[in-house]
MIKOLLUM-420350 format. One record per residue (C-alpha): residue in three letters; x, y, z. Coordinates in steps of 0.25 Angstrom, whole numbers, plus 5000, padded with zeros to 4 digits. Each point is the difference from the previous one (the first is absolute). Layout:
alaXYZ
...
//
This chain:
met514450285102
thr500349885007
glu501449955002
met500549865002
thr501349965007
asn500649865002
lys500749995014
thr500749875005
asp499949985015
thr501349955005
gly499749995014
ser499249884998
gly500249864995
asp499050034988
asn500650064990
ser498850024992
pro499950154995
ser498950095006
gln499250114991
arg499750145006
val499150104995
ile500350144999
leu498950114996
asp500750134994
ser499350135000
ser499249994986
thr499149895007
pro498750065000
ser499550015016
ala498649955005
arg499450125000
ile500350024985
ile499449874998
val498750015007
arg499950134994
val500149954986
val499149895003
leu498950095007
ile500250104987
thr499749884991
leu498849965007
ala499550135000
ile500250004985
ile499149884997
phe499050055009
leu499850124994
ala500149924986
glu498849915005
ser499250135005
leu500150064987
arg499649884993
asp498949995009
ile499550154998
leu500349994983
ser499049875002
ser499050065007
leu500150134990
gly499949904987
his498550034997
phe500350145002
phe501250014991
phe499049914990
leu499150125002
ile500950104996
val500649924988
ile498649984994
ser499750155001
ile501350034993
phe499549914989
phe498750064999
ala500650134999
tyr500949954988
val498849954993
ile499250135001
glu501050084998
pro500249994984
leu498450045001
val500450125008
arg501050054989
leu498949964990
val499050095006
arg500850125001
lys500849994986
pro499050094993
phe500050125011
glu501549995000
glu500050004985
arg499350145000
asn500750055012
leu498649995009
glu500749915010
lys499450095012
leu498549954996
met500549865002
pro501050005011
arg500649855004
pro499149965011
leu498750044992
ala500749924988
ile500249875011
phe498550025005
val499549984986
ser500749894997
phe499849935012
leu498550044996
ala500149944986
val500749865006
phe499049985011
leu498850034989
ile500649894991
leu500249915012
gly498650025004
ile499349994986
ala500949874998
ile499649945014
ser498650024997
tyr499949924988
leu501049895004
ala499749995016
pro498649934998
val500649894992
val501349995009
val499149995012
glu499249884993
gln501149934997
gly500750025013
lys498849955008
arg499949874990
phe501449995002
trp499950005015
ala498849915000
asn500749894992
phe501350005007
pro499549895009
ala499749924988
tyr501350014995
thr500649975013
thr499249875000
tyr500349974986
val501550015004
gln499749915012
thr499549904990
gln501150014991
ile500949975012
arg499049875004
asp500249954985
leu501550025002
asn500049925011
gln499249894993
asn501150004989
phe501049985010
glu499449875007
arg499749944986
tyr501650044996
lys500449935013
ile500650145006
pro500549995014
asp499250055011
gln500950125004
val500250054987
gln498450004998
asp500050075014
gln501050114996
val499450044986
ser498650005006
gly500450085012
arg500850104992
ala498750014990
ser499150035011
glu501050105006
phe500050084989
ile498650014997
thr499750045014
gln501350104999
ala499450054988
gly498650035005
thr500650065012
ala501050094992
val498650054991
thr499250035012
ala501150075007
phe500450084987
leu498650054998
ile499850045015
ser501450085000
leu499450074988
ala498950085009
gly501350055008
tyr500450084987
leu498750064996
pro500350145009
trp501250014990
leu498950034988
ile500150135007
leu501350025006
val500749964986
pro499550114992
val500150115012
leu501449975002
ser500349994984
phe499350144999
phe501050065009
phe501349934993
leu499450054988
lys499950135005
asp501250015008
ala500949924991
lys501050144996
thr500050035016
leu500449865004
arg501149994989
asn500550135003
ser500049985015
phe500849864998
leu501150064992
arg500250115009
phe500649905008
phe501249984992
pro501050124998
ser499950104987
gly500949944988
asn500549864998
trp499349935012
arg498550064997
gly500349974985
arg500249865002
ala498849995011
glu499150074987
ser500649914991
ile499649875009
val498750075003
asn499650014986
asp500549854996
val499149955012
asn498850094994
ile500149934986
thr500349865005
leu498650015010
ala499350084988
ser500449874990
tyr499749915010
thr498750065004
arg499550024986
ala500449864996
gln499349935010
ile498550094998
ile500349964986
ser500149875003
cys498949985010
leu499150054990
leu500549914987
ile500149885008
gly498750025006
thr499250034987
ile500849884993
cys499849895012
thr498450044999
val499949974986
ile500949885002
phe499049955012
ser498850044993
leu500549934986
ala500349875006
gly498750015009
val500749995014
asp499150055010
tyr500050135006
ala500950064989
leu499850145003
leu500349985014
leu501349934998
gly500450094988
ile499850125011
ala500849925011
ala501149984988
gly500150134997
ala500150035015
leu501049905003
glu501050054988
phe500350105009
ile500849895009
pro501149964992
leu500049834998
leu499249975011
gly498850074995
pro500049944987
phe500249855005
ala499050025011
ile499050044989
gly500549894990
val499749905011
val498650045003
ala499650014986
val500549884997
ser499449915012
ile498650084997
ala499949964986
gly500549855005
phe498950015011
ser498950044991
gly500349964986
ser500949904995
leu501749975001
ser500150034984
gln499250145004
ala501050025014
ile501249954988
trp499550114990
val500050115011
ala501449975005
ala500549994986
leu499450144997
leu500550065014
ile501449954997
val500050054986
leu499650145007
arg501050005008
ile501149974991
ile499550114990
his499850105011
asp501349985008
tyr500950004986
phe499550094991
thr498850095006
tyr500550035012
pro501450044997
arg499350114989
ile499150055010
ile501250035011
arg500850074989
gly501449965008
gly499650095013
ile500349865008
asp501049904997
ile500049905010
his500449854998
pro498849895001
leu500849925010
leu500250145009
ile498450024999
ile499849855005
leu500950015011
ser499550145003
val498549975001
leu500349865008
ala500850115010
gly499050085000
glu499049905003
gln500849955014
leu500350145004
ala498650064999
gly498949914994
ile499250054989
pro500650155001
gly501349945000
val499749934986
phe499450134994
met501150085005
ala501249924996
val500250044985
pro499850155002
cys501149985013
ile500949924991
ala500050104988
leu500250115009
ile501349925006
thr500449984985
val499950164998
leu501050025013
tyr501049894995
lys499950064986
his500550155007
leu500949935010
val500849914988
gln500050144992
tyr500650075013
arg501049895002
gly500449974986
arg500350154996
ala501050095003
asn499150134999
val498849955005
phe499350134995
pro500050044986
pro500850134999
asn498850084993
glu499049945008
ser500650015013
lys500350154996
ala498650034998
lys499449935010
ala501050075011
thr499650154994
ser498649975000
glu499049985011
leu498749925001
asn499050064991
glu498950025007
thr499050034990
ser500149864992
asp498949895001
ile500649865003
ala499849914989
leu499449875006
asp500549924987
//
């Protein structure tokens, strides 16, 4: 605290008042100020270091998330395999690890058969697309030259012509570079074909142990009851999201293949499979495949064909986003579309493609935690009396399996 006093100098002819500043004992000393500054700098340094560490581990977290999603996909099949044995009290003949192995074997067998039939056609279409890609680039450059001629015909200023032509050429160059970089980056994920099933196997086998170990961090009673409720809600949310995305991928991939085939678009099967795979990336995936499909229809076909493809894809998105998808997800996730858009954009800025992929699940988990926080702050008794009493008197059930959906 500073104290300002006015004092008149009577010994001189100048009668103007002079000011004197007095520092009281509450003013921080220089040592305290230096300490606060150093602590602030240390916190900033640690935050930046933590961000760098998390950024460098982004692919590792992405691998874990993919493995967990794959475990959610396999879990219903595991229960289906064990169900006949459980109904006859013969669980010992089909233990959970064996059921998981049988489920993996069935899934990879089905995938192998599908790939054996589809791979030759997809590879052939992929080779044709890659061989024709320079022709597509030449076609676009020809259209740009024609556009420049139209500019000159209509007396468009040279500065505007240069800007439009430069932006168009830059876009084509960046698009080609992006496609090449994406195809090269896929090679880095090939080891995941082995790592993801292995990690998913252990997640499925040890799900009960992992869950119980997590709940033991909380004291028995109300705290553990609340933690168990959060875990159950997170479980339901992730299961609903994974189920909805897998069904959507299969549905959209099949319908898009039919649409492209009926419309006479080249590489119909390749584009259909890409549409199904990109459906797992909200918003950006469908938009990307729509742009590619309409562009190919315009290059190899006609303008009317491109318009038809665009119209059919728009109708498909409206039907799926507003009618089909809500019924598939069945209320497991309730997120506003604007929040999905913002989360996807933020995920792309933070972690690229893995961030886009993980954005919606992370937002869904945050909504679950927020819901429990609202319940905690909005209720005098956070834990219902009957529920909390039951949870306080019971320990974790070591013999119960964890339902992943």
